[in-house]
N, C-alpha and C positions, 0 to 999 in steps of 0.2 A: 791518744786522745788529744783533741784540739779544743781549747777554750778561747773564744773570741769575744771581745767586748765591742758590741755594735755601737752603743751610745752610753749615756750615763745610767740607764735603767735596764738594759738588755744584755744578757750574756748567752752566747750560743755554745753548745757542747756537741761536738761531732767525734766519731770514732773511725779512723782510717787504717788501712793496711797497705803495704807495698807488695803487690802480688809477685812482681818480677822486676829486677833491676835491669833496665835496658842500657845498652851502651850509649854513651853521649851524655848530654846535660839534662835530658828530659826524664822526669820520674813520674810514673803513673800511679795515682792513688786510687784505691777502691774503698768506697764507704761501706762500713760494716757496723753492726751493732746498733745501740740506741742513738737516737738523735733527738735532742730536746733543747728548749730555750728557757732561760730563767728571766723573769721580768719582775722588777721591784715595783710593787703597786702601792704600798703604804710606807710613808716615810715620817709618820708622826709618832712621837713618843707619848705614851699614856700619861695621864695625870698622876701625881704622886700617890694619891689615895688608891687609885685603881692598880697601879704598879705594885704597891705594897700588898694589896689583896691577892694579886696574881702570884706573887712570890712566897706567900705564906705557906708554911709547912705545918701540918697538924702535930700537936704534941702527943707523945706516946706516954700514957699513964701507967704507972706501976711496972717498971722494967723488970723487977724481980718476979712479979706474977707472970709476966710474959714468958720468962725462961722456964717456968714450972711446966708449961704445956710442951711436950715433946713434938717436934716436927710442925709446930705452928708458929708463924711469925707475922709481923706487920711490915709491909713495904713502905717506901718513901712517902706515898700519898695517903697512908693510913688504912689501906685495905688489909683485911685479915686473910692470910694465905696459909696453906698447909700442904704437907706431902703425905700421900697415901701409898702404902706399900701393899701389894697383893701377893 
């Protein structure tokens, strides 16, 4: 894999293989796999209020009550999940 920084905001990612090593100084590369470019489009940091709101995690109430239900749990963002066995 080759990562190339084109300028301050663009990074190119390419994937190459060497199909055959030829004699001499010349090496032939064959491009395989994914090819994509990363471009940084936003460089502003959010205001303190908006940043705090985005990082806020919900509080889980009654941890003891949560353990009473078997195979039911709450994930990091507060969604209730469970396992079902058939």
